[in-house]
C-alpha positions in Angstrom: 1.1 0.3 10.6 4.4 0.1 8.7 6.3 3.4 8.2 9.0 3.4 5.4 12.4 5.1 5.8 10.9 8.1 4.0 8.0 8.3 6.5 5.3 7.0 4.3 2.6 4.9 6.0 0.7 2.5 3.8 -3.0 2.3 4.2 -4.5 -1.1 5.0 -8.0 -2.3 3.9 -9.7 -5.1 5.8 -10.9 -6.8 2.6 -7.3 -7.4 1.3 -4.4 -9.5 2.6 -1.3 -7.4 3.2 2.3 -8.4 4.0 4.1 -6.9 7.0 4.8 -3.7 5.0 1.2 -3.2 4.0 1.7 -4.3 0.4 -1.0 -6.4 -1.3 -0.7 -9.0 -4.1 -2.6 -7.8 -7.1 -5.0 -10.0 -9.1 -3.2 -11.3 -12.1 0.2 -10.7 -10.6 2.1 -7.7 -9.3 1.7 -5.8 -6.1 -0.2 -2.7 -4.9 0.0 -0.4 -1.9 -2.0 2.7 -0.9 -1.0 5.8 1.0 -2.5 9.2 1.8 -1.1 12.6 1.4 -1.4 15.2 4.2 -4.7 16.4 2.7 -6.2 12.9 2.9 -6.0 12.1 -0.8 -5.4 8.4 -1.4 -2.8 7.3 -3.9 -1.8 3.8 -5.1 1.6 2.4 -6.1 1.4 -0.6 -8.4 4.1 -2.9 -9.7 3.8 -5.5 -12.4 6.7 -7.6 -11.0 
C-alpha cells in the first residue's frame, strides 16, 4: 500500500485499476482515491483533471 508524505494510505478496491499510488481513473475523466480516517470512515478525493 502506498503511503504519502503526510502518512495517508489510499484504500484499494479489487474491482478498480489503480496506479502505483492507489489512484484510480474516473469514468468520464479525472481521478479518484479513497482513504480511511482513524475511526474507519471512508473518504474519497476526486479530481476533474
